[in-house]
N, C-alpha and C positions, 0 to 999 in steps of 0.2 A: 194526646200517645206521645211519650217522648221517643227519641230516636232508638235507645235501648231496647224498649219493648218494641220498636217498628223490626228491628233488626231480630231480636230472638223470634218474635211471632210470624214475621213475614218473610227475612231474607234467609234465615238459618235453613228451615223447612225446605225451601227450594234449593239453597246450595248442598245440602244432602241428598237430594233428589236429583240433582243434576250430576253429583259423583257416583251416586249407584246408577244413573240412566246411563253416563258416561261407560261404565264397565261395561254394564249390559250391550251397549252399543259397539265397543270395542267387539264383544263377541259375536254381535250383528255382522260387524264389517269384515271381521276376521271370515266367518262362515262364507259371507256371500262374496267376498274376493277371491278365496280359495274355490269356489264354486265358478265361479265365473272364468276366472283366470288360470287356475289350474286342472279344471274338470269340465271347461268349456259348457256348463249347463247354462240354458237360457235363464236371463237376467230376471223375468219376472218370476219363474219357478226359483231361483235363488233369492231373490229379495223374499218371497212368501215362507218359504224355510228358514231363511236368517231370523226374521223377526218373530217369528213362532218360538225358536228355542231362545232368544233374547227377553221375550214377554215373560215366560217361567223365572227365569234367571233374577229379572226384574222383580218380580212379586215375591219371592224370597226373600233379596235383599231388602226391600221395602216394610215387610212385616217385620224383617229383624232390627233394622237400622234406622227407620224414619218416621211410619205412622204408629200412632196407639190404636191397637186393636181394638175397635168397640163392637165389633161383630164376631159370630162364629166363623172359624177359620174357613171353614168350607163356603158359607156364604161369602164371606170377604172375596176367597178364590171366585167363586162364580160370577161376582159382579166385577171384579178385577178382569177376569177373563172376558166376559162380556164385553166390557168397556175398552179392553186392549182388541178384540177384535173390530170393534168398531172401528178404532184407531187404525188397526192393521187396513181395513178397509179404504178408509181415507188414503191413510199412506199409499197402499198398493195404487188407489185410484190416481191420487196426484202423481206418484210415480210414472205410470204408464201414461198419461197425460204429457207428462213432460217428455219422456223420452220418444213416444209417439207423434207428438206434435211439433217439437223442437229440432232440428238437424243436430244444434249444439248438443243440447243432452243427449242425443241418440250418440253420439259421439265421447262424448263426456260423461255417461251414466252416474259416474260416482258423484259428480257434483250435483246430479237429480237425486240423487242420496240424501246428500248433505241439507240439500232444501228443504228435503221432504222431511228430514228429521227435525231440523228447527221449527217446522211448521206445527208439528205434533205434540212438541215437549209441554207446550200448557196445558192442551188438552188432556194429556196423560196425568199431569199432577194434579189437578183437579179434580178428575173422574178417579184418579186413586184414591186420593185424600177422603171422597165420598165413600169408596168402597170400604175402607179400614174405618174411618173415623165419624161416618156418618154427617159430616159438613159439606153442605154447598158451597159452592164457589166463591159466594160474596161474603159468607160466614168466617168470622175469625176466630 
Protein backbone atom coordinates (compact mmCIF):
# COMPACT_ATOMS: atom_id res chain seq x y z
CA UNK A 1 0.00 0.00 0.00
CA UNK A 2 1.50 3.33 -1.02
CA UNK A 3 1.29 6.47 1.08
CA UNK A 4 -1.41 8.08 -1.09
CA UNK A 5 -3.70 5.10 -0.60
CA UNK A 6 -2.95 5.14 3.12
CA UNK A 7 -3.86 8.81 3.32
CA UNK A 8 -7.01 8.35 1.25
CA UNK A 9 -8.28 5.21 2.97
CA UNK A 10 -7.06 5.69 6.53
CA UNK A 11 -6.37 9.32 7.38
CA UNK A 12 -8.93 11.29 5.34
CA UNK A 13 -12.00 9.57 6.85
CA UNK A 14 -10.66 10.15 10.37
CA UNK A 15 -9.87 13.79 9.60
CA UNK A 16 -13.38 14.33 8.24
CA UNK A 17 -14.82 12.47 11.23
CA UNK A 18 -12.66 14.59 13.51
CA UNK A 19 -13.96 17.80 11.92
CA UNK A 20 -17.62 16.80 12.25
CA UNK A 21 -16.95 15.54 15.76
CA UNK A 22 -15.27 18.83 16.60
CA UNK A 23 -18.37 20.74 15.59
CA UNK A 24 -20.63 18.39 17.57
CA UNK A 25 -18.19 18.61 20.47
CA UNK A 26 -18.33 22.41 20.34
CA UNK A 27 -22.12 22.16 20.65
CA UNK A 28 -21.65 19.64 23.48
CA UNK A 29 -19.28 21.95 25.37
CA UNK A 30 -21.41 25.02 24.67
CA UNK A 31 -24.47 23.39 26.18
CA UNK A 32 -22.45 21.90 29.04
CA UNK A 33 -20.78 25.19 29.97
CA UNK A 34 -24.04 27.12 29.63
CA UNK A 35 -25.83 24.66 31.91
CA UNK A 36 -23.09 24.47 34.54
CA UNK A 37 -21.77 28.04 34.56
CA UNK A 38 -24.82 30.09 33.67
CA UNK A 39 -27.69 27.96 34.95
CA UNK A 40 -25.90 26.13 37.80
CA UNK A 41 -27.21 22.75 36.65
CA UNK A 42 -25.51 19.65 38.10
CA UNK A 43 -22.43 18.62 36.07
CA UNK A 44 -23.63 15.05 35.45
CA UNK A 45 -27.05 16.19 34.23
CA UNK A 46 -25.44 18.86 32.03
CA UNK A 47 -23.07 16.26 30.58
CA UNK A 48 -25.95 13.87 29.82
CA UNK A 49 -27.98 16.53 28.00
CA UNK A 50 -25.08 18.07 26.10
CA UNK A 51 -23.80 14.66 24.94
CA UNK A 52 -27.27 13.64 23.71
CA UNK A 53 -27.78 16.77 21.61
CA UNK A 54 -24.29 16.43 20.13
CA UNK A 55 -24.99 12.77 19.28
CA UNK A 56 -27.94 13.67 17.02
CA UNK A 57 -26.04 16.51 15.34
CA UNK A 58 -23.09 14.20 14.75
CA UNK A 59 -25.28 11.53 13.12
CA UNK A 60 -26.69 14.04 10.66
CA UNK A 61 -23.24 15.34 9.70
CA UNK A 62 -21.77 11.85 9.40
CA UNK A 63 -24.60 10.75 7.15
CA UNK A 64 -24.14 13.77 4.93
CA UNK A 65 -20.36 14.25 4.80
CA UNK A 66 -18.41 11.20 5.98
CA UNK A 67 -19.79 7.74 5.52
CA UNK A 68 -21.38 6.03 2.52
CA UNK A 69 -24.73 4.79 3.72
CA UNK A 70 -24.93 1.03 3.07
CA UNK A 71 -28.04 0.46 5.20
CA UNK A 72 -31.51 1.89 5.44
CA UNK A 73 -31.38 5.26 7.20
CA UNK A 74 -33.60 4.14 10.08
CA UNK A 75 -31.48 1.06 10.73
CA UNK A 76 -28.24 3.05 10.53
CA UNK A 77 -29.71 5.63 12.90
CA UNK A 78 -30.80 2.90 15.31
CA UNK A 79 -27.33 1.32 15.31
CA UNK A 80 -25.71 4.73 15.60
CA UNK A 81 -27.91 5.65 18.56
CA UNK A 82 -27.24 2.27 20.21
CA UNK A 83 -23.48 2.70 19.82
CA UNK A 84 -23.76 6.33 20.92
CA UNK A 85 -25.67 5.28 24.04
CA UNK A 86 -22.95 2.76 24.82
CA UNK A 87 -20.40 5.52 24.16
CA UNK A 88 -22.44 7.88 26.33
CA UNK A 89 -22.51 5.26 29.13
CA UNK A 90 -18.75 4.84 28.86
CA UNK A 91 -18.31 8.61 28.69
CA UNK A 92 -20.59 9.23 31.67
CA UNK A 93 -18.90 6.45 33.66
CA UNK A 94 -15.41 7.79 32.97
CA UNK A 95 -16.49 11.38 33.61
CA UNK A 96 -18.14 10.54 36.93
CA UNK A 97 -15.18 8.39 37.92
CA UNK A 98 -12.77 11.26 37.31
CA UNK A 99 -14.77 13.99 39.04
CA UNK A 100 -15.79 11.80 41.99
CA UNK A 101 -12.42 10.12 42.51
CA UNK A 102 -9.91 12.89 41.94
CA UNK A 103 -10.08 16.25 43.68
CA UNK A 104 -8.22 17.78 40.74
CA UNK A 105 -10.95 16.79 38.27
CA UNK A 106 -13.68 17.74 40.76
CA UNK A 107 -12.21 21.24 40.74
CA UNK A 108 -11.42 21.29 36.99
CA UNK A 109 -14.35 19.31 35.59
CA UNK A 110 -13.81 20.65 32.06
CA UNK A 111 -10.41 18.89 32.01
CA UNK A 112 -12.19 15.65 32.92
CA UNK A 113 -14.58 16.25 30.03
CA UNK A 114 -11.65 16.84 27.64
CA UNK A 115 -9.95 13.62 28.75
CA UNK A 116 -13.15 11.63 28.32
CA UNK A 117 -13.72 13.14 24.87
CA UNK A 118 -10.32 11.87 23.74
CA UNK A 119 -10.95 8.40 25.13
CA UNK A 120 -14.24 8.02 23.28
CA UNK A 121 -13.10 9.34 19.84
CA UNK A 122 -11.83 6.10 18.25
CA UNK A 123 -14.65 4.04 19.73
CA UNK A 124 -17.09 6.43 18.04
CA UNK A 125 -15.33 6.37 14.66
CA UNK A 126 -15.27 2.61 14.30
CA UNK A 127 -18.77 1.98 15.64
CA UNK A 128 -20.24 4.69 13.39
CA UNK A 129 -18.40 3.34 10.37
CA UNK A 130 -19.96 -0.04 11.12
CA UNK A 131 -23.39 1.58 11.54
CA UNK A 132 -23.24 3.31 8.16
CA UNK A 133 -20.99 1.10 6.02
CA UNK A 134 -21.14 -2.37 7.64
CA UNK A 135 -17.33 -2.30 8.06
CA UNK A 136 -15.70 -3.92 11.06
CA UNK A 137 -12.87 -2.09 12.90
CA UNK A 138 -10.00 -3.98 11.23
CA UNK A 139 -11.62 -4.00 7.79
CA UNK A 140 -10.36 -1.61 5.11
